[in-house]
C-alpha positions as CSV (number, residue, x, y, z in Angstrom):
1,M,112.2,-132.1,166.2
2,A,110.9,-135.6,165.8
3,F,108.8,-138.1,167.6
4,T,107.9,-141.8,167.5
5,I,104.7,-143.4,168.8
6,N,105.6,-146.9,170.0
7,N,103.2,-149.8,170.8
8,L,100.3,-148.4,168.8
9,K,100.3,-149.5,165.1
10,D,102.9,-152.1,165.9
11,N,100.8,-153.6,168.8
12,D,99.6,-157.2,168.2
13,N,96.3,-156.2,169.8
14,V,95.7,-153.5,167.2
15,V,94.1,-153.7,163.8
16,I,94.1,-150.9,161.2
17,K,90.6,-151.1,160.0
18,E,90.6,-148.2,157.5
19,Q,92.9,-145.4,156.3
20,L,92.0,-142.4,154.2
21,G,94.5,-139.6,153.7
22,G,95.8,-138.7,157.2
23,F,92.9,-140.4,158.9
24,T,93.3,-143.9,160.4
25,V,90.7,-146.1,162.2
26,I,92.4,-148.2,164.9
27,E,90.5,-151.1,166.4
28,Y,91.6,-153.0,169.6
29,K,91.0,-156.7,169.3
30,E,90.4,-157.2,173.0
31,D,90.3,-155.1,176.2
32,L,93.4,-156.6,178.0
33,S,92.9,-154.5,181.2
34,S,90.4,-156.8,183.0
35,T,90.9,-157.0,186.7
36,T,87.9,-159.1,187.7
37,M,86.2,-162.3,186.5
38,S,83.1,-160.3,185.5
39,E,85.2,-157.8,183.5
40,A,87.0,-160.7,181.8
41,E,83.7,-162.4,180.8
42,S,82.3,-159.1,179.6
43,N,85.3,-158.3,177.5
44,F,85.4,-161.8,176.0
45,F,81.8,-161.8,174.8
46,M,82.0,-158.1,173.7
47,S,85.0,-159.0,171.5
48,K,83.2,-162.0,170.0
49,S,80.2,-159.8,169.3
50,N,82.3,-157.2,167.4
51,M,81.9,-154.7,170.3
52,R,85.5,-153.5,170.3
53,N,87.1,-150.3,171.3
54,K,88.0,-148.1,168.3
55,Q,90.1,-145.0,168.0
56,L,90.6,-142.4,165.3
57,M,94.2,-141.2,164.6
58,V,94.7,-138.1,162.6
59,E,98.1,-137.2,161.1
60,I,98.5,-133.7,159.8
61,N,101.4,-132.2,157.8
62,N,101.3,-128.4,157.8
63,S,97.5,-128.6,157.6
64,E,94.4,-128.2,159.7
65,V,91.6,-130.4,160.9
66,M,88.4,-129.7,162.9
67,L,87.4,-132.0,165.8
68,S,84.3,-132.5,167.8
69,A,84.6,-130.7,171.2
70,G,86.2,-132.9,173.8
71,A,87.2,-135.6,171.3
72,M,91.0,-135.2,171.6
73,Q,92.8,-137.7,173.9
74,Y,96.4,-136.7,173.2
75,M,98.5,-135.1,170.5
76,V,102.2,-135.0,169.7
77,G,104.1,-132.7,167.5
78,D,104.0,-129.0,166.5
79,I,100.3,-128.5,166.7
80,E,98.3,-125.5,167.8
81,M,94.7,-125.7,168.9
82,T,92.3,-122.8,168.5
83,T,88.6,-122.5,169.1
84,G,87.9,-121.5,165.5
85,V,85.6,-118.7,166.8
86,K,86.3,-115.2,165.6
87,G,84.9,-112.6,167.9
88,V,81.6,-112.5,169.9
89,G,79.5,-112.7,166.8
90,G,81.1,-116.0,165.8
91,L,80.5,-117.3,169.3
92,M,76.9,-116.3,169.2
93,R,76.4,-118.0,165.8
94,N,78.0,-121.2,167.2
95,L,75.8,-121.1,170.3
96,V,72.7,-120.8,168.1
97,S,74.0,-123.6,165.9
98,S,74.6,-125.9,168.9
99,A,71.1,-125.1,170.3
100,V,69.3,-126.1,167.1
101,T,71.4,-129.2,166.2
102,G,72.2,-130.5,169.7
103,T,75.9,-130.4,169.1
104,S,78.7,-128.6,170.9
105,A,79.0,-124.8,170.2
106,I,82.8,-125.0,169.9
107,K,84.5,-127.3,167.4
108,P,88.3,-126.8,167.9
109,L,90.7,-126.5,165.1
110,Y,94.2,-128.2,165.2
111,K,96.8,-126.8,162.9
112,G,100.4,-127.7,162.3
113,T,102.4,-131.0,161.9
114,G,102.0,-134.0,164.1
115,T,99.6,-136.8,165.2
116,I,96.3,-136.5,167.1
117,L,94.6,-139.4,168.9
118,L,90.9,-139.1,169.7
119,E,89.0,-140.7,172.6
120,T,88.2,-144.4,172.2
121,T,84.6,-145.4,171.4
122,Y,82.6,-148.6,171.1
123,K,80.6,-147.0,168.2
124,Y,81.8,-147.4,164.6
125,L,84.0,-145.0,162.8
126,W,83.3,-144.1,159.2
127,L,85.7,-142.3,156.9
128,I,84.1,-140.5,154.0
129,D,85.8,-138.8,151.0
130,V,83.5,-135.9,150.3
131,D,84.3,-135.1,146.7
132,N,82.7,-131.7,145.7
133,D,79.5,-132.9,147.3
134,H,77.0,-131.6,149.9
135,I,75.7,-134.1,152.5
136,V,73.5,-133.8,155.6
137,I,74.5,-135.7,158.7
138,D,72.3,-137.1,161.4
139,D,72.6,-135.5,164.8
140,G,75.6,-136.5,167.0
141,M,77.6,-138.3,164.3
142,F,80.2,-135.6,163.5
143,L,83.7,-136.5,164.8
144,A,86.3,-134.8,162.7
145,C,87.1,-133.4,159.2
146,E,89.6,-131.6,157.1
147,T,88.9,-127.8,157.2
148,T,88.7,-127.8,153.4
149,L,85.1,-128.9,154.1
150,N,82.5,-126.3,155.1
151,I,80.6,-127.6,158.2
152,A,77.4,-125.7,158.6
153,V,73.8,-125.9,160.0
154,T,71.2,-126.9,157.4
155,A,67.5,-126.2,158.0
156,R,64.8,-128.6,156.8
157,K,63.0,-127.4,153.7
158,N,59.7,-128.5,155.2
159,V,58.7,-127.7,158.8
160,S,56.5,-130.8,159.0
161,S,59.6,-132.9,159.0
162,A,60.6,-131.5,162.4
163,V,57.1,-131.8,163.9
164,L,56.2,-135.2,162.6
165,G,59.3,-137.0,161.4
166,G,61.4,-137.2,164.6
167,E,64.4,-136.1,162.7
168,G,64.7,-132.5,164.0
169,L,64.4,-129.2,162.1
170,F,68.2,-128.6,161.8
171,N,71.2,-130.8,161.0
172,L,74.9,-130.4,160.3
173,S,76.0,-130.6,156.7
174,A,79.4,-131.0,155.1
175,K,80.0,-129.3,151.8
176,G,83.0,-129.2,149.5
177,K,86.0,-131.5,149.1
178,G,87.8,-133.3,152.0
179,I,87.8,-136.2,154.4
180,L,85.0,-136.5,157.0
181,A,85.1,-138.8,160.0
182,L,81.8,-139.9,161.6
183,E,80.9,-141.8,164.8
184,A,78.0,-144.1,163.7
185,P,75.7,-146.5,165.5
186,I,76.4,-149.3,163.0
187,P,79.3,-150.6,160.9
188,T,79.5,-149.6,157.3
189,E,78.8,-153.3,156.4
190,E,75.3,-152.8,157.6
191,A,74.6,-149.5,155.9
192,V,72.2,-149.7,152.9
193,V,72.8,-146.9,150.4
194,I,69.9,-145.9,148.2
195,E,70.6,-143.9,145.0
196,L,67.7,-141.9,143.7
197,Q,67.4,-140.5,140.2
198,N,64.4,-138.2,140.3
199,D,62.6,-140.8,142.4
200,V,61.1,-141.2,145.9
201,L,62.3,-143.1,149.0
202,K,59.8,-143.6,151.9
203,V,61.2,-144.7,155.3
204,D,59.0,-145.9,158.1
205,G,61.2,-144.7,161.0
206,S,64.3,-142.6,161.7
207,F,66.8,-144.8,160.0
208,A,68.6,-142.3,157.8
209,L,72.1,-141.5,158.9
210,M,73.1,-139.3,155.9
211,W,71.5,-138.0,152.8
212,S,72.3,-135.7,149.9
213,H,71.4,-132.0,150.5
214,S,69.8,-132.0,147.1
215,L,66.9,-134.2,148.3
216,D,63.7,-132.8,149.5
217,F,62.7,-134.2,152.9
218,T,59.0,-134.3,154.0
219,V,56.8,-136.4,156.3
220,E,53.7,-137.9,154.8
221,K,51.0,-140.4,155.5
222,S,52.0,-143.9,154.5
223,G,48.5,-145.0,153.6
224,K,47.9,-146.9,156.9
225,T,44.4,-146.6,158.3
226,R,45.1,-147.4,162.0
227,I,43.0,-145.1,164.2
228,G,44.9,-142.5,166.0
229,S,47.9,-142.6,163.7
230,A,48.2,-138.9,163.5
231,A,48.5,-138.6,167.3
232,S,50.9,-141.5,167.8
233,G,53.1,-140.9,164.8
234,E,52.2,-144.3,163.3
235,G,51.1,-144.2,159.7
236,L,53.7,-141.5,158.8
237,V,56.8,-142.0,156.8
238,N,59.9,-139.9,156.1
239,V,60.0,-139.2,152.4
240,Y,63.1,-138.2,150.4
241,R,62.5,-136.9,146.9
242,G,64.7,-136.0,144.0
243,T,68.2,-137.0,142.9
244,G,70.7,-138.0,145.5
245,M,71.7,-140.7,148.0
246,V,70.5,-141.8,151.4
247,W,72.4,-144.0,153.8
248,L,70.1,-146.2,155.9
249,A,70.7,-148.2,159.1
250,P,67.9,-150.8,159.0
251,L,69.1,-152.7,162.1
252,M,69.5,-149.6,164.3
253,K,66.0,-149.7,165.9
254,Y,66.4,-153.4,166.7
255,K,69.7,-152.9,168.4
256,N,68.7,-149.8,170.3
257,S,65.7,-151.6,171.8
258,S,67.2,-155.0,172.4
259,L,70.7,-154.6,173.6
260,P,72.1,-153.2,176.9
261,A,73.8,-149.9,176.9
262,V,77.2,-149.7,175.3
263,P,79.8,-149.4,178.0
264,T,82.0,-146.4,178.2
265,R,85.5,-146.0,179.4
């Protein structure tokens, strides 16, 4: 039994942006399927502005990966898909996890040998080699991972972070050793990584995409004296203390408030 995928990696309109283990990020230079002048103009300017369709390809060889629910576009080979839920108790735990993190309750597992292509996206795909580490992920970014990683719900150590910080009380975390694929709002070239050694990082906004589980997260007054700051949220900063790393997206707020919605296909 064998298969060949033609006109994908060997397509002149395709660029291999990154590869890590069996995970490959494919980027399409242009959308060639325009049928109207307005679509052609839109596709042209989107391509020039780095707004290009991207796709994650996952190749497995007698191994197993976990995907975000609904992320699979097609797969070829001897691959079996399961829900990864064992019994009613497991389903209930997943339902609770999805409720508190805002993610899907079921994250299917794909086991065997073959190739999986995920749905295309205009967002940016990050591949991370988690090497015996424990990182917390911002809501909605999880896309796929090797099942050697333990994906779990992590609660904030300080309730004030949920009430005041706008980051939520619960997040997904990835622990162990394996490859993690994320769907991020910015390219990796724009991410600023802060390394703390028993120090403090204060962030005036929800710009953190990932951070080390070892860090303590709180929300504190920034020292601003503007009247009504407590009620409006102004004058408060997200604070990360300890030893670890934080990945920041400093341009994310500007983009979210200034650009039109990203088109979907």
